[in-house]
N, C-alpha and C positions, 0 to 999 in steps of 0.2 A: 311686388309683381302684380300685374293686371290679371284679373280673373279670366278663365277661359270662356265663361259666359259672356263676358264683355267682348272678348275676341269674336265669338260666333255672332253676336249681334252686330258687331261692326262690319263683318264680312258680308252679311246678307242684307243689311239695311242700306237705304239710299244715302248717299253722301249728304253731309250737312252743309256743305259749301261747294263752290266751284272747284274743279281740279286745280292743283297748284303746279302743274308741270311747267307752267310759263314763268315761275319765279326766276329772276335773273341770278346768275351765279354770284354776283357781287353783293347780294343782300347780306346785311349784317345780323348779328345775334339780337339786336333790338327791333328788327322788322316785325311788325304786327301781323299775325296770321289770322286773328279773330278778336272780337271784342265781345264781352258779356256785360251788359248794363254799364258800359263805359269802361270796363276793367279789361286791360290789354292782355292778350295771350301772345307771347313772342316766339320767334323762330328759335331763339336761345333756349327757351323752356322746352320746346319740342326736341331739341338736340340732347339736352340733359335727360329728358324722359326716355329717349331711345337708348342712351347709354346705360340706363338702369334695368333695361329689359334683360332678363336672365333666361326666360323660356326659349329654348332653340326654335321651337315651332313658331313663336312670335317673331323672333329675330330674323327668321328666313322668309317672312312675308314679303311680297312685292312692296315697294316703297309706297305706292299709292294706298294700298290696304292698311299698312301700318300707320301711315300718315292719318287716314280717316279714323282709325281706332284710337290713336292717341289724342287726336284733336277732340273727338267726342268725350273722351275722359276728362280732358282738361276743361272743357266747356262745362260738363257736369260739376266737376270740382269747384270751378270759379263761381258757378251759379249758387251752389249750396254754401260755399264759404261766405258768400256776401250776406247769408241769412244768420250767420253765427254771431255771437256776442263776444267781443274781445274782453278778456278778463286779465287779472294779474297773472293767472296761470298760463294762459295762452301767450301772453307777452314774454314771460319767462322761457317757455318752450321755444318760441320763435328766436329769441336772442341766443339761447344755447345752440340752436341749429345753425344759426348764422356764424356764430363763433367756431363751431365744430367744422363747418364747411370751409371757412377761411383758414383755420389751422391745418386742415388736411391738405388744402392746396399748397400751403407754405411748406409743409413736411415733403410734399411730392417734389416740389422744386429743389429742395435741399438734396433729396435722394436721387434725383434724375441723372446726374452725371455718372458715366461709367467709371468705376474705380480704375486707376492706372495700374500698369504692371508693377511699378515700384510700390504702390500701396498694398497690392495683393501680396507681393513678395515679403514686404515688412510684416504684414500680418502672419504669414506663414512661419517666418523666423521667430516671431515672438511666441507663437504657439508650439512649434515643433522642433525648433533648432536645437534646443537642449533636452528635448524629450527622450526619456529612456524607454527601452523596450519593455513591454508589459506582458506578464504571463496571464493568459486567459484559460478558464476551465470550462469544460463542458460536463455537466453533471445532472443527475436526477435524484430525487429524494421522496421519501414517504414520510409524511408529517402526521403524528398522532398526538393524543393528549395525555399520554402516561408512559412512564419508563417501562412499566411492565409490558405494555402492548408493543412498544418498540423493540424490547428484547425478544419478544415472541416472533416478531417479524424478521428479525435478524436470524433467529434460529432456523426459520423456514427457508430463508435465502441461503444459508449455509448448507441446508439439505438439498438444495437444487430447485427451489421454487422460482418462478419467473418474476423478476423485479417489476416489470411494467404491469403485470396482472395484479400483483399485490398492491401497487400504487393506486391503480384504478379502483380497487375493491376497498381499500383502507384509508388512503390519504385524505386528510381534511383541507389541504391547501388547494389553491386554484389550479395547480399543475396536475392534480390527480387524474382528471380525465385524459390528460395527455401523457399517461404512463409515468407521471412524475418528472418529466423533462423540464429542465430549467434553461436549456440553451447554453449559449456562451456568456461568461461574465468574468469580470476581474475580481480579485479578492476584496477591494475596497467597496464593491457593490453589495456585499453581503454583511450581515451582522458578525461581529467578531468570532463567536464560537464556531459559527458555521464555516467562515473563511479559514480559521485556523485548522479545522478538521480537513478541509479539502486540500489545503496547502501541504499537509503531511501524508496524503494518500498517493498510492501508485495507480496507474491506469487500470481500470476494471475492478478495483479493490471496493469492497462494501464496508462502510464504517460500522463501528459500534454505535449505540444510541448517543446522539448529541443533543444536548438541551439549549434551547434559546427562549427568548421571550414569547415565541409563537408556539412552542411546545417541544415535542421530541422528534428528532429527525434520524432517519436511516438513509445514509447517502451513498450513492454509487458514482464514482468518478469515471466518466466515459473517456475523456481525453484532455490533453493540455496543448497549448500552442503559444508561441511568442508573437506578440503583435508589434511590429515595428511602426514607426512613424510613417503616415502615408506620404506619397509623392505629392508635390505641389499640384500637378494636374488632376489628381484624384479628388482634391478638396477645393478646387478653383472656385466652383460656383458658391459653396459655403462661405469661403473666405470673402468673396465679392459682397455677399449679403452682410457679412460681419462688418466690413469696411463701411458699407452704406449705413448700417444701424449705428455704428459708432459716430459717424459724421452727423447723423441726425440727432443723436443724443447730446453730442458736444454743442451743436448749433442751438438746440433747445436750452441747454444750461446757460449758454452765453446770453440768449435773448432774455431769459427770465432773470439772470443776474443784473442785466442792464435796465430792467424795467423798474419803474417807480411803483412800489407796492405799499399801500397804506391799509392796514387792517383795522376795522372798527372794533374797539374793545367794549367789553361790558355786555354783549348779547348773550342771552341764555341759549345754549345749544339745543335746548328742548323745543325752541321755536320751530325747528325742522319738522316736528311732528304735528304742526298745527296746519292741516290741509285746508281749514276753512279760509286761511289768508289767501289762497289762490282764487277764491270766487269773487274777490273784490273787483269792481270795474274801474 
């Protein structure tokens, strides 16, 4: 993202070249908009640079102001780049950037087509057609480091103490500040001793101390519910993303499988740590 200081300078400074309003609409990406020591700056580079602008204040500038600002930046960049020295490191960076740009464009082309209704329906059936209803639990807990302390808390709760207050004052878990609330979860999301305790409880019941690898828990079951499989329209967007992702992964696997790959044997992996190699011209 271009710095605001550059933006301010571009807005108040005199333009570096004549206005470009007269550019014809049929100009191509290779159209030269400026040269710096014989190095071309093209319309395509300007377009790509504009696409990278993320600051809303900059993106909403009038075209002329944004044009002048970006062109000034590219002129500065091109002039400074010409004074740099190409090394093995810079060549490696440029090649990696080139490959990444081409690979990203290829993946975008693969992911571009909208998934068909049949593809979305097939994904839904694969994920949910045989899905069974799942019982979910809403619970809170107080986590402490000893059985003795857990038993004392259980005694206080049996005598009428407020669960949320005790959780805020005593729980060592991250849910403590939230009165011990764990929200909704299924049994398989919890460690076995905790899940088994919750599954055997009634609504509003408070458990005896339960030990897990995290410590000792005193658990209160707030409620239970049965979660059915979602309707297709409820998860349509997620399914479309899944279909796209699977298409991309399959296409990448096919491309890699069909590629001719030859690995150089005998190189010491420790060579990756030799940063001095990047300084060679």
